[in-house]
C-alpha positions as CSV (number, residue, x, y, z in Angstrom):
1,M,111.3,72.1,103.7
2,A,107.6,72.2,104.8
3,S,107.6,76.0,105.1
4,A,108.9,76.3,101.6
5,Q,106.1,74.1,100.4
6,K,103.6,76.1,102.3
7,Q,105.0,79.3,100.9
8,S,104.8,77.9,97.4
9,A,101.2,76.9,98.0
10,N,100.4,80.4,99.2
11,V,102.0,81.9,96.1
12,D,99.9,79.6,93.9
13,L,96.7,80.5,95.9
14,F,97.4,84.2,95.8
15,D,98.2,84.0,92.1
16,A,94.8,82.3,91.5
17,Y,93.1,85.0,93.5
18,F,94.9,87.7,91.5
19,G,93.7,86.0,88.3
20,R,90.1,86.1,89.5
21,A,90.3,89.7,90.6
22,D,92.1,91.0,87.4
23,M,88.9,90.9,85.3
24,D,90.4,92.9,82.3
25,R,93.7,90.8,82.4
26,D,95.9,93.9,82.4
27,G,98.2,92.7,85.2
28,R,96.9,95.2,87.7
29,I,93.8,95.4,89.9
30,S,91.8,98.6,89.4
31,G,89.9,100.2,92.2
32,N,86.6,98.8,90.8
33,E,88.2,95.3,90.5
34,A,89.5,95.5,94.1
35,V,86.1,96.6,95.4
36,A,84.4,93.8,93.5
37,F,87.0,91.2,94.7
38,F,87.2,92.3,98.4
39,Q,83.5,93.0,98.8
40,G,82.4,90.9,101.7
41,S,85.9,90.4,103.1
42,G,85.4,92.8,106.0
43,L,88.4,94.9,104.8
44,P,87.5,98.5,105.2
45,K,87.3,100.4,101.9
46,Q,89.4,103.2,103.3
47,V,92.3,100.7,103.7
48,L,92.1,99.9,100.0
49,A,91.8,103.6,99.2
50,Q,95.3,104.2,100.6
51,D,97.0,103.0,97.4
52,N,98.6,105.9,95.7
53,D,97.9,105.1,92.1
54,S,94.4,103.5,92.5
55,M,95.8,100.2,91.1
56,L,97.1,97.1,92.8
57,S,100.1,95.4,91.4
58,V,100.5,91.6,91.9
59,R,102.8,92.4,94.8
60,E,100.4,94.9,96.5
61,F,97.5,92.5,96.0
62,C,99.5,89.6,97.5
63,V,100.5,91.8,100.5
64,A,96.8,92.6,101.1
65,L,95.9,88.9,100.9
66,Y,98.7,87.9,103.2
67,L,97.7,90.5,105.8
68,M,94.1,89.4,105.6
69,E,95.2,85.8,106.0
70,R,97.2,86.7,109.1
71,L,94.2,88.5,110.6
72,G,92.0,85.5,109.8
73,M,89.9,87.4,107.3
74,P,88.7,85.6,104.1
75,P,89.5,87.4,100.8
76,S,85.7,87.4,99.9
77,S,83.0,84.8,99.8
78,S,82.9,84.9,96.0
79,A,86.7,84.6,95.5
80,T,86.9,81.0,96.6
81,K,84.2,79.8,94.2
């Protein structure tokens, strides 16, 4: 039960991050939005550039956040404000 609660908390947190990063509220993160959000995270720009359509869906964005969390990397210093 505790893992389901943690997973739900992660989904809520990632959803909040996505809302902050999706500045134009179109449901996707553009390259410029991704750079602005992840700036200062330590994630190399070439990693973000691997996306085929230059846009991040909610799922792609959450995968990036999850991988960063597993590596102990914060999303960005401005994302948590």
